[in-house]
N, C-alpha and C positions, 0 to 999 in steps of 0.2 A: 504494499500503501504507499502509494506519497506522500512526503511526509506534508505536517498540514501546512495548507497555507492561506492566507485572507486573502477573503476576496468581496468583489463588490458585484453585488446584481442593479442595475438602471432601467429603467422603462422611462418612455414618452411619447404620449400622443400628438403631443403639439409641437414640441419644439422641432426642429428640422435636426440634419447633422451640422456637424460644426461647417461654419462657411471655408474653412481651408479644406475641408476634402471634399467640397463640392465648386470648387473653382478649378480643380486642373481638371481638364477634358479626358475622357473615358473612352480610349479609341475602340472598342467593343462595343458596339448598338445595345446590346442587352444589359451589359452594366450603365451605359449614359440612362436607358431608362428606367431602370429599377433606383437610380438616384433620383433621378427627376420627378419620379412617383411616388418617391416613399411618405409616409403619412404618421410613422411611428420607427422608432427605432428602440433598439433592447441591446445593454452592451454588458458584459459578464468579465469584469477586471480582477487581473492579479495583481494586490496590493504593493505588494513589495518586488521589485526585479528581480532580485536573486533568488525569488523563489518562482520566476517563471521557469521549470523545470518542463523536461517533455514529458514526467509521469503528471507533474498537473495540470500541463496543458491537454493531458489525455482525458484526465477527471471531467476539469471543465467541459472541454466539447463532451463528451457523453452529458453533463448536465445539458448542456444547449440543444442536444440533439432531442430531447425533450419539453425544449421551451419552444422551438421555430413550429411555425405551421404551414397552409399553403400559401399564406398572407407574406412569408416571407421571401423579400425581392432579390437579398445580395447578405452577405457575410463581407466581414471587413477586419483586418488582422491589422493592429497598428504598427508592430515592431516592423511589418513589410509594408507597411505603408499601401495596402493590396486590398484591394475587392475581390469574391468571385460571387459568380452570378447563382441563387440558390431555388435548387431543384429539388422536389420533396423525395422526387424516383431516387435520385442519385446523391444527395446533401447529407442526409442520413446517416445511411452505410458508408460516405467518406467520414463523417465527426466520428462515427463509431470503430476507426479501426487504431490500428497500432500507433501511423505517424497522423494523425488526422492534421495537423496542421497542413504539415508538406502533402497532404492528397488531398486536402479543401483545394488549396492556395496553387495545385500544378498550374504550371503553363496549360492553358487549354487554348484551341482553334478561337479567335474572337470572330465576333460577327459584325464584320465591316462594310461602311458605304461604300458603294462604286459609282461614281459621277456617271460613267460611259462604260458600256459594254465593250469590250476590247477584242471581241470573237468577229471575224468577218462574218 
């Protein structure tokens, strides 16, 4: 069992994400849409940085897997400054893996906007 970690759970149904997170453009259209359309947020944070161990992240990821639902649009990991789209079909499985942070925030094929079809 991981050593005890202090963590905090916060929710908001009215406050938007911090402006600093919204100001950088998301190249992935799914992420841009999720950030633009969010109406609430939930955060689970480890209070003391030295307790941000793989075991504690694994424990908190399992907790988060029980808190998210179909209305979850994206996940954000501050140390990586990285968003990941949330798909109930796959996200819970990723959150309960042995390496949830690496699995959830693995680079995926983004959905990009194409101005002109280059095919003849």
